[in-house]
N, C-alpha and C positions, 0 to 999 in steps of 0.2 A: 220689245224689250232689248236693251243693249246687251251684248255678249260680255262686256267688261264695264264695271262701274268703279268710280272713284269718289270717295267721301272724305273730306278733310274736316277734322274736328279735334279740339284739344291738342293741337300740335302734331296730330297723327294723320297721315294720308293712308286710308284703307282701300287697297286696290283688290277688287273681287272679280274672279272669273264667274260668269253667270250663264253657264250651259249645263245645269245640273242633270238634265235628262241624258246628256252624253258624258257624264262624269267630267265635265269641263274640258273635253277634248278640244284641241286647237285646230280649227280650220282656217282657211285664208282670211276670212272676214274677221274672225276672232283675233288672229295675230295682228292684223292692222289696227284693230281697236286697242289691243294690249300695248302696242308700240306707242300709239298716241297718248294713252292714259299714263304710261310710264314717263313719257316726256313731260306731261302736265304735272305729275307728282314730283318729279325731280326739280322742275323749275319753280314750283309753288313754295314761297318762303314760309307760308303758314304750315306746311307739312315738314316738320323737323325729323320725323321718323316715318318710314314707309312699311306698311304691313301688306303682305301678299297672302291671299286666302282664296278659297273656292266656295261657292254656294252649293248646298246640297251635300250628298254623302261623301264626296271626294274632293281632293285638292285639284288634281289635274291628271287625266289619263294619257297625256301626251298628244302627238299628232293624231288628228281625226283620221282613222284608217279609211274612211270613205273617200278621202282625198290623197291618200298616200301615193306618192310618185307623180301626182298631177301637178302641173305648173300653170299659173295664171298667165293668159295672153302669150303663150309660147315662151315663157321665161326659161332660160337654161338652168340646169342643175347647179352649175357654179354660181350663177347670180342668185338663185333661190337660197342656197345654203349660206352664202355670204351675207345676204340681207337679214336672215334670221340670226346669224352670228352678231351682226351689228346691234340688234336689240339686246342680246345677251351681254355684249361688251358695255353697252350703256348702263345696264343694271350693275355690272361689276364695278364700273368706274364712278358710279354715283357716290358722292361724299357722305350722303346721309345713311344712318343705320337702316338696314333692311331686315325685317323679321318675316320668316315664312311660317304661317300657321297651317300645318298639313294634317289631313285626315283621309281615311279611305285610300283610294288608289292614288299613288304618286309614281307615275310611270313615264319612261322615255323623256321627252322634252319637259314634261312636268317635273320630273325628278331633277333634270338639269337646272330648271328655274329655281327649285328649292335649294339645291346645293350651292347656287350662286348667291344666295342670301347670306347675311352676316351671322344670323342666328336662326336655328330651326327648332320650333316647338311642335311636337307631334302628338296626336291622339293615339290611344292604345289600339285603335283599329287600323292603323297605317299598314299599307302593303306597298313596298317599294320595289321597283325593278327597272331594268333596261331591256325591254323586249325586242330591240332592233335586230338582234342576231337571228331571230326567228324569220325575219323577212330578207335575210341575206345582207343586212345593213349594219351600221355602227352608230354611235352617238356623233353629233355634229355641232352642238353648241356648248361644249365644255364638259360634257359628262365624264369622259375618260380622265382628263387631268384633275377635275374637281374631286371625283371619287378617289383617285390616287392620293391626292393631298390630304383628304380627310380620313380615309379608311386604310390607306397603304396599298402598295402595288398588287399584292397577291389577292386581297379582297376585291380590289377594283377589277382585276382580271376575272375573278369568279363571277361578279355581277355582270360584266360585259359579255363574257363568253357563254354563260349558261342561260341568261335571260330569266333566271328564277326570281321569284318574289321573296323578300325578307320582311319579317314583321317588325313592329316598333321596338321590341326588346332587343333584337339583334341590331337594328339600325342605331339604337342608342349605344350599344356595346361597341359598334364599329366606328362611332364618331360621326355618323351621318345625321343624327339628331342630337340636340343638346339637352332637351328635357322631354319627358313623356307624361301626359296627363289624361284623365278620362275624357271621352269625347264631349260630354256636356259641359266640361270646364275649359275647353280649349280657347274659345273666343275671349272669355273673361280673363283668363290667365295671360294671353298674349296682349290684350288691351292694357292690362295693368303694367306689364313690362314696357310696352310702347310708351305709355304716359310717363313712366319713370325715366326713360331715356330722353323723351322730349323735354324734360325739365333740366337736363344737363346742358352745359355750354356747347352750342353747335360746332364752334370752331375746334374745341378740344376733341369732340367726337370725330370730326373729320380728320384731324391729325392722327388720332389713334388708329382709325381705319386705314389711312394712307400708310402708316408705319408698318402695321401688320401685313397688309396686302403687298407692300413693297418687297417682302421676303420671297414672294412667288410670282409676282406680276409678269415678269419677263418670260418665265417658263410657261405660264398659262397661255399667254398670247401666242407663243411658239407652238404650243400643243393645239390651239384652235386652228392654226394654219395647217397642221398635220391632219386634223379631223376634216377640214374642208377638202383637202386633196383626196384623202382616203374615202370619204363618203361619195364624192363625185365619181371616183373610179368604181365604187361598188354599185351606184345607180346605173352605170353603163355596163356592168358585168353580166355575164350569161346567167349566173346563179340567181341574182335578183330578178332578172327578166323572166326566168322560168318560174320562180315562185309567184311573181305577179300574174303570169298567165294562168297558173293553177288557181289562184284566188279568184280571178275573173271568171273562169269557167265554173268554179264551185258556187259562185253567187248567182249563176243563171238558173 
């Protein structure tokens, strides 16, 4: 079975992460599939709106910790992070409305993906967090600037510095979610909103998105550069290396 599926119907491209047994954690293969699916959805004129969702109990639990710190084919940390940032920038720059339907765990890179959407609808069982600090790391695909823009500087620092989880009610209060619905209603609720937007003039939707995003686009891209440099430095730091050794020894 593919790790990512894309279904286009009624003007809506539904992109689903499909690793429910790992709470849709992103490993290297899944990231590559996600990148290709995102490009197809963006280029498909039949998909006027894009919905991001996850199969199973969670939206996405972030980077698969089984591959944390590993690099395919000897790729450098700089190249690895930059490549993942390009996927996020493609999501942010897409002119189509993007709706994230989130449930269960929305962690790390999964939370960054959700925050990069235009609208976020969450189930009442949502648990959001940036756990990177526990590994001696930080966000690297827009988590810090997006959380700051949506929730404010103090709340962004709280999330990033503590690694604590917040529930759906607090996420709604902080501006990280736009609506909260019962889990059994999430998919239908998001599908209804997506179809509503798909009936709107696509050029007008694109111009609205461009106008709103233009207020912070430059600052966001600058912050992504800062995240890139900061994360690469942390990957090479002694604190991260020591924590990595401890995890490796603990797994034996």
